[in-house]
Backbone as JSON Lines, residues from 0, in Angstrom:
{"i":0,"aa":"M","n":[-5.49,3.72,-14.81],"ca":[-4.74,3.21,-13.68],"c":[-5.32,1.85,-13.3]}
{"i":1,"aa":"R","n":[-4.46,0.89,-13.17],"ca":[-4.88,-0.44,-12.73],"c":[-4.21,-0.73,-11.39]}
{"i":2,"aa":"I","n":[-5.01,-1.18,-10.44],"ca":[-4.51,-1.51,-9.1],"c":[-4.9,-2.95,-8.81]}
{"i":3,"aa":"E","n":[-3.91,-3.72,-8.41],"ca":[-4.16,-5.12,-8.03],"c":[-3.53,-5.38,-6.67]}
{"i":4,"aa":"T","n":[-4.13,-6.27,-5.93],"ca":[-3.57,-6.66,-4.63],"c":[-3.5,-8.17,-4.54]}
{"i":5,"aa":"R","n":[-2.58,-8.64,-3.73],"ca":[-2.53,-10.06,-3.41],"c":[-1.92,-10.2,-2.02]}
{"i":6,"aa":"V","n":[-2.23,-11.29,-1.38],"ca":[-1.72,-11.55,-0.04],"c":[-0.75,-12.72,-0.11]}
{"i":7,"aa":"K","n":[0.43,-12.5,0.45],"ca":[1.43,-13.56,0.52],"c":[1.5,-14.03,1.96]}
{"i":8,"aa":"T","n":[1.37,-15.34,2.15],"ca":[1.38,-15.92,3.49],"c":[2.6,-16.82,3.65]}
{"i":9,"aa":"M","n":[3.36,-16.6,4.7],"ca":[4.51,-17.43,5.02],"c":[4.13,-18.35,6.17]}
{"i":10,"aa":"Q","n":[4.53,-19.61,6.05],"ca":[4.21,-20.6,7.08],"c":[5.48,-21.27,7.58]}
{"i":11,"aa":"G","n":[5.47,-21.6,8.86],"ca":[6.57,-22.36,9.45],"c":[6.44,-23.83,9.12]}
{"i":12,"aa":"D","n":[7.41,-24.59,9.52],"ca":[7.4,-26.04,9.27],"c":[6.19,-26.72,9.9]}
{"i":13,"aa":"D","n":[5.65,-26.11,10.95],"ca":[4.49,-26.7,11.62],"c":[3.16,-26.27,10.99]}
{"i":14,"aa":"G","n":[3.22,-25.51,9.91],"ca":[2.01,-25.08,9.22],"c":[1.41,-23.8,9.74]}
{"i":15,"aa":"R","n":[1.95,-23.26,10.82],"ca":[1.42,-22.01,11.37],"c":[1.85,-20.82,10.52]}
{"i":16,"aa":"V","n":[0.96,-19.85,10.44],"ca":[1.28,-18.63,9.71],"c":[2.32,-17.85,10.51]}
{"i":17,"aa":"T","n":[3.43,-17.53,9.86],"ca":[4.49,-16.77,10.53],"c":[4.46,-15.3,10.14]}
{"i":18,"aa":"A","n":[3.93,-15.0,8.96],"ca":[3.85,-13.61,8.51],"c":[2.94,-13.55,7.29]}
{"i":19,"aa":"Q","n":[2.35,-12.37,7.08],"ca":[1.56,-12.12,5.88],"c":[1.87,-10.73,5.37]}
{"i":20,"aa":"D","n":[1.98,-10.61,4.06],"ca":[2.19,-9.33,3.41],"c":[1.07,-9.08,2.42]}
{"i":21,"aa":"A","n":[0.68,-7.83,2.28],"ca":[-0.21,-7.41,1.2],"c":[0.68,-6.76,0.15]}
{"i":22,"aa":"T","n":[0.62,-7.26,-1.06],"ca":[1.37,-6.67,-2.16],"c":[0.41,-5.87,-3.02]}
{"i":23,"aa":"I","n":[0.76,-4.63,-3.28],"ca":[-0.07,-3.73,-4.07],"c":[0.69,-3.42,-5.36]}
{"i":24,"aa":"S","n":[0.05,-3.66,-6.49],"ca":[0.65,-3.36,-7.79],"c":[-0.16,-2.24,-8.43]}
{"i":25,"aa":"L","n":[0.54,-1.2,-8.88],"ca":[-0.09,-0.06,-9.54],"c":[0.55,0.1,-10.91]}
{"i":26,"aa":"T","n":[-0.25,0.32,-11.94],"ca":[0.33,0.63,-13.24],"c":[-0.61,1.53,-14.03]}
{"i":27,"aa":"D","n":[0.0,2.43,-14.77],"ca":[-0.75,3.27,-15.7],"c":[-0.5,2.81,-17.13]}
{"i":28,"aa":"G","n":[0.1,1.62,-17.25],"ca":[0.43,1.08,-18.56],"c":[1.85,1.38,-18.98]}
{"i":29,"aa":"R","n":[2.49,2.32,-18.3],"ca":[3.87,2.69,-18.64],"c":[4.8,2.62,-17.46]}
{"i":30,"aa":"H","n":[4.3,2.9,-16.27],"ca":[5.14,3.0,-15.08],"c":[4.64,2.08,-13.98]}
{"i":31,"aa":"P","n":[4.97,0.79,-14.05],"ca":[4.49,-0.13,-13.01],"c":[5.23,0.09,-11.69]}
{"i":32,"aa":"R","n":[4.49,-0.03,-10.62],"ca":[5.06,0.08,-9.27],"c":[4.47,-1.04,-8.43]}
{"i":33,"aa":"E","n":[5.27,-1.53,-7.52],"ca":[4.79,-2.58,-6.64],"c":[5.44,-2.41,-5.28]}
{"i":34,"aa":"F","n":[4.65,-2.6,-4.25],"ca":[5.22,-2.57,-2.91],"c":[4.46,-3.54,-2.02]}
{"i":35,"aa":"S","n":[5.15,-4.01,-1.01],"ca":[4.56,-4.96,-0.06],"c":[4.54,-4.35,1.32]}
{"i":36,"aa":"V","n":[3.49,-4.67,2.05],"ca":[3.3,-4.15,3.4],"c":[2.92,-5.31,4.3]}
{"i":37,"aa":"P","n":[3.58,-5.46,5.44],"ca":[3.15,-6.49,6.38],"c":[1.71,-6.23,6.82]}
{"i":38,"aa":"I","n":[0.9,-7.27,6.82],"ca":[-0.5,-7.14,7.23],"c":[-0.61,-6.53,8.63]}
{"i":39,"aa":"A","n":[0.35,-6.85,9.48],"ca":[0.32,-6.36,10.87],"c":[0.35,-4.84,10.95]}
{"i":40,"aa":"V","n":[0.88,-4.16,9.93],"ca":[0.95,-2.7,9.97],"c":[0.1,-2.05,8.88]}
{"i":41,"aa":"L","n":[-0.74,-2.83,8.23],"ca":[-1.53,-2.33,7.11],"c":[-2.43,-1.16,7.5]}
{"i":42,"aa":"D","n":[-3.08,-1.22,8.66],"ca":[-3.92,-0.1,9.09],"c":[-3.12,1.18,9.27]}
{"i":43,"aa":"Q","n":[-1.9,1.06,9.79],"ca":[-1.04,2.24,9.96],"c":[-0.65,2.82,8.61]}
{"i":44,"aa":"V","n":[-0.38,1.96,7.63],"ca":[-0.02,2.43,6.29],"c":[-1.22,3.14,5.65]}
{"i":45,"aa":"I","n":[-2.41,2.58,5.82],"ca":[-3.61,3.21,5.28],"c":[-3.8,4.59,5.92]}
{"i":46,"aa":"D","n":[-3.61,4.7,7.23],"ca":[-3.71,5.99,7.91],"c":[-2.69,6.98,7.37]}
{"i":47,"aa":"A","n":[-1.46,6.52,7.16],"ca":[-0.41,7.4,6.64],"c":[-0.72,7.87,5.22]}
{"i":48,"aa":"L","n":[-1.26,6.98,4.41],"ca":[-1.64,7.36,3.05],"c":[-2.79,8.36,3.05]}
{"i":49,"aa":"T","n":[-3.69,8.24,3.99],"ca":[-4.79,9.2,4.12],"c":[-4.23,10.58,4.46]}
{"i":50,"aa":"V","n":[-3.27,10.63,5.39],"ca":[-2.63,11.9,5.73],"c":[-1.91,12.48,4.52]}
{"i":51,"aa":"A","n":[-1.21,11.63,3.76],"ca":[-0.5,12.1,2.57],"c":[-1.47,12.67,1.55]}
{"i":52,"aa":"R","n":[-2.61,12.01,1.38],"ca":[-3.62,12.53,0.45],"c":[-4.13,13.88,0.9]}
{"i":53,"aa":"D","n":[-4.43,14.02,2.19],"ca":[-4.91,15.3,2.73],"c":[-3.86,16.38,2.58]}
{"i":54,"aa":"D","n":[-2.59,16.05,2.81],"ca":[-1.5,17.01,2.62],"c":[-1.41,17.46,1.17]}
{"i":55,"aa":"A","n":[-1.53,16.52,0.24],"ca":[-1.47,16.86,-1.19],"c":[-2.62,17.79,-1.58]}
{"i":56,"aa":"V","n":[-3.8,17.54,-1.05],"ca":[-4.94,18.41,-1.33],"c":[-4.66,19.82,-0.82]}
{"i":57,"aa":"A","n":[-4.12,19.94,0.39],"ca":[-3.81,21.25,0.96],"c":[-2.73,21.96,0.14]}
{"i":58,"aa":"I","n":[-1.71,21.24,-0.26],"ca":[-0.63,21.84,-1.06],"c":[-1.18,22.32,-2.4]}
{"i":59,"aa":"N","n":[-1.99,21.49,-3.05],"ca":[-2.55,21.87,-4.33],"c":[-3.45,23.09,-4.23]}
{"i":60,"aa":"A","n":[-4.2,23.17,-3.13],"ca":[-5.06,24.34,-2.92],"c":[-4.21,25.6,-2.78]}
{"i":61,"aa":"T","n":[-3.09,25.47,-2.06],"ca":[-2.19,26.62,-1.88],"c":[-1.55,27.03,-3.21]}
{"i":62,"aa":"L","n":[-1.17,26.07,-4.02],"ca":[-0.53,26.36,-5.3],"c":[-1.49,27.01,-6.29]}
{"i":63,"aa":"R","n":[-2.76,26.78,-6.14],"ca":[-3.76,27.36,-7.07],"c":[-4.04,28.83,-6.77]}
{"i":64,"aa":"R","n":[-3.6,29.32,-5.64],"ca":[-3.89,30.71,-5.27],"c":[-3.15,31.68,-6.13]}
């Protein structure tokens, strides 16, 4: 699995930053995926992914019974 990130910054005519996105690229060599997240909500996305990981662990534990 290869994971890469980059930050895209948008600027207004006055040079001020108007928005920033974090782009995450994931590939296993066969199935590339890419998604962008506004930096302003990145912590919320990380929290949601943590919950999803914990849910998957619980589901897998239940399926192994």
